[in-house]
C-alpha angles and dihedrals in degrees: 000000000000100000122185133192119206114197116192117186120190099204113240101357097140127174106210140338118278123249091248093052089093088063102031104027109016091168089065095058105125095022116143107157101187094041095048095048089058089048089056097039104034090170089067106142113203105147094161093052087049091051091048087054106253092150089063082072104032100038091199117167091223095061129070118260108234110197087174097046115164100231138063108247143200143121134267128212122216115248093189120083120261117354112294133163097212095047090040093054093046090048089051087054093054108270122138107231114247127215109260134186120259118212139133112253091250089073092058099033099098094050091046093048092052092047092052091048091052088056088057100259123139106238129186139172097219095189122025089195090056101033120202133128122256111201121201088342090287117062123069121208111192145116124310101244096187096072147033121333113273098351102106140033121201127214102199127187145175101236096202086071102037135025120251088233089065091045089054092052089054089048092050090052089052090048093053093056103044134058098208120129097260144359113205119206106197143155148157141208128247087039118124120215086238093054092046091053091045088057093064111116141173116235122219091256090054102259115141123207149113118300095229100199091047091049090059093227089135094054105076134008093358114185126179141173124184115212109201135195122243097350121141115197089198090078098044127097099250095053092042090053094047091049088053091056098258128133122251129194121187114195134192118341088350089080091048096058105029120069115210123157110220097021121128108245125207110179121198144139099194109099096216089050091052095049092047091051091054089053091047090049090055086064093051107035111072101171125016142032134334109187122179140169129207104214104179092076088064092046090055089051092054090048089051088232113144093175091058091044093053091046090057093047091052090049089055090049090053091057096045098080091059090047091050091046092056092051117112127210085261095058129098119195117200117185125188147125137249101229136316136284104184106198090199101051097090101255134070101230133097115283125222100245138148115250129229119240124202119184119189133184128164089228104043131082116237114257138181104247092184128213111325132199103237145025084229089079086082092062093039092054093045091051090049092050093048093046094244129144114271124273122244091262140020142058121251117241091191092107087060095052097041097057 
């Protein structure tokens, strides 16, 4: 039997703050991304989400209650600290989150500067009052100011002036000398070095870095590679599937943050393109995993724009009927998110929220799978369904939905 698992992640579509937010992320208490978007945009039209049974989780008065929803349903807690896309996605794929070092880049700047200079790069600190590293007059190494404090450093570049391969080498040097959760090497075309430098800002909490949306790196020729700490792809669902002779496609942001040698990769930020790529891959992949992430939801959260957020959810919903129609009796669809990003909470950072999970198969009866401990239960369930060895982390809910 040629079984397939389709995993669709709507980046940052959380469904309520976690119990530990009051201790770890007090600014997130009260967050409920999906619910609050519906509050702000009461005309939100998501009939396929409703048919799958999303309101069994949300319990929002504006949505239809579907006692006969098509999908099994529940919620997943984050095992990783904070609320991070990279760690969230790697947790989704079966990695057990590792303890990392939290520090603003300024605490590691001198060591990183020396390491880069030892590699032959010209490295400057152009403004001691706005401290960041400028490498070869082009590349900026600084804090990521779009996520949690001290977790991520960005290596940002204007790709008309330097190759992404060279940017990645700089990023790998930084990665080797710091123990933070992630180093991101990224860049875009049609961005001048001057504009990139003029996009450096200081956040209210003191972090200094490039305002990536303002810098326009996402607009044209965007390339990115996420360099994580302590993550082994060998124990994640995609690599386990590849090593068992199956096919794997990674679509959208998923291919940015999950490393899997041998996987087919389809980059893209546009939601319509991501959804169409999933549908196209359902024609190509006969046995294995199709895993995709819709990123524009998260970008709308960072922009604190519930209207845009709602629009992107509606666009996904419009593609879902065709996706469901193409599913065979041997397919399992799992939909979820990686954290929250409530555009109504009063700040523009990720929010520490549980995520919804909807699991649909044409041959399985819907079940309540309850509140679960880790996002890794997605990968564990997929591996179980495909008959693969277990991932590093996670507990399969397949027995719940096969009853």
